[in-house]
C-alpha positions in Angstrom: 24.1 -22.9 -13.7 20.8 -24.7 -13.5 18.4 -21.8 -12.6 15.7 -24.1 -11.4 18.1 -26.0 -9.0 19.6 -22.7 -7.9 16.2 -21.2 -7.2 15.3 -24.3 -5.1 18.6 -24.1 -3.1 18.0 -20.3 -2.5 14.5 -20.9 -1.3 15.7 -23.6 0.9 17.8 -21.1 2.8 15.4 -18.2 2.6 12.2 -19.9 3.7 13.3 -20.8 7.2 14.2 -17.2 7.9 10.7 -16.2 7.4 9.9 -18.0 10.7 12.3 -15.6 12.6 11.0 -12.5 14.3 11.6 -9.0 13.0 14.0 -8.4 15.8 15.9 -11.7 15.2 16.2 -10.8 11.5 17.3 -7.4 12.2 20.1 -8.5 14.7 21.3 -11.2 12.4 21.2 -9.5 9.0 20.8 -5.7 9.1 23.9 -4.2 7.4 25.5 -7.6 7.7 26.1 -10.4 5.1 26.3 -14.1 5.5 28.1 -15.8 2.7 28.7 -19.5 2.4 29.1 -22.4 -0.1 26.6 -25.2 -0.5 25.7 -27.9 -3.0 22.5 -28.5 -4.8 20.8 -31.9 -5.3 22.8 -32.4 -8.4 26.0 -31.9 -6.4 26.6 -28.6 -8.3 28.5 -26.1 -6.1 26.8 -22.7 -5.3 27.8 -19.5 -3.4 25.0 -17.9 -1.5 24.8 -14.5 0.2 22.1 -13.3 2.5 21.8 -9.8 3.8 19.4 -7.3 5.3 18.8 -3.7 4.8 16.0 -1.1 5.5 13.5 -1.2 2.6 12.1 2.2 3.0 13.3 4.1 6.0 15.4 3.4 9.0 13.4 1.5 11.7 10.8 0.5 9.1 10.4 -2.4 6.8 13.3 -4.8 6.6 14.2 -6.5 3.3 16.1 -9.8 3.4 17.9 -10.4 0.1 19.4 -13.7 -0.9 21.6 -14.1 -3.9 23.1 -17.3 -5.5 25.7 -18.0 -8.2 28.0 -20.7 -9.3 31.1 -18.8 -9.3 31.3 -18.5 -13.1 30.0 -15.7 -15.2 26.7 -15.8 -13.2 28.6 -14.2 -10.4 28.2 -10.8 -12.2 24.5 -11.3 -12.4 23.4 -13.7 -9.6 19.9 -15.1 -9.2 18.1 -13.2 -6.4 15.1 -13.4 -4.2 13.9 -11.5 -1.2 11.1 -10.8 1.3 10.2 -7.8 3.2 9.0 -7.8 6.9 7.3 -5.0 8.7 8.1 -4.2 12.4 4.9 -5.9 13.3 6.0 -9.2 11.8 3.7 -9.1 8.7 5.1 -9.6 5.2 4.8 -6.8 2.8 3.6 -7.2 -0.9 2.3 -10.7 -0.1 -1.2 -12.1 -0.1 -2.3 -13.2 3.3 
């Protein structure tokens, strides 16, 4: 798996989610998972999973986690990235 391409594909799916509100993210992803197949610019096949869960306590910060693999050995250790949104819509652990 080309890690740079996989990172780019994963970011391409996570970045637009940052424009959703806390309530939209919660309704779509909390304790739910979206899994789908996609292709990278090279034509390589990837499997993505995006899910949400409470980061610290119920009703608090929401972590959105994305993972990507190519279905091979990488499926046992997928590449991941995430962001955390507070109930007020701000992002936790990021510079303004």
